[in-house]
C-alpha positions, 0 to 999 in steps of 0.5 A, spaced: 612 629 712 609 635 716 602 632 716 604 625 717 608 628 723 603 631 726 598 627 725 602 620 729 605 625 734 598 628 736 594 622 736 600 619 741 600 625 745 592 627 746 589 620 744 595 616 747 597 619 753 592 625 755 586 622 754 587 615 757 591 618 764 585 623 765 580 618 763 584 613 768 584 619 773 577 620 773 574 613 773 570 615 766 573 615 759 567 620 756 571 625 761 578 623 758 575 624 751 572 631 752 577 634 757 583 632 751 579 634 745 578 642 750 586 642 750 587 639 743 582 645 741 586 650 746 593 648 743 590 650 736 587 657 738 593 660 734 589 658 728 583 663 730 577 661 734 572 658 728 578 653 727 579 651 734 572 649 735 572 646 728 579 642 731 576 640 738 570 637 734 575 633 731 578 631 737 572 629 740 571 624 734 579 622 734 578 620 742 571 617 741 574 613 736 580 611 739 576 609 745 572 605 742 576 602 738 582 601 743 588 603 738 591 609 735 592 608 728 585 609 725 585 616 728 593 617 725 591 615 719 584 620 718 588 625 722 594 624 717 589 624 711 585 630 714 592 635 715 594 633 708 587 634 705 586 640 708 593 643 706 592 641 699 585 645 700 589 651 702 594 651 697 589 652 691 
């Protein structure tokens, strides 16, 4: 449940709101994608710098997917799956 909630809410907040607002204000979609990914990674610094860097890359991928597809749904599914699988791997 945590993976599902985090995946959906983070996609809504970072890609749905933040990315679109930054892209709108800057007039450039790529600036929105890069800026939200940097903020997304910074929000995960509590997990350490290496994981935060990896999460920044995931933010770029999810952001690019949202921009290209024009939908948050594929990113939500991928985000939930990634969070759930990483949680299972860390349990072992």
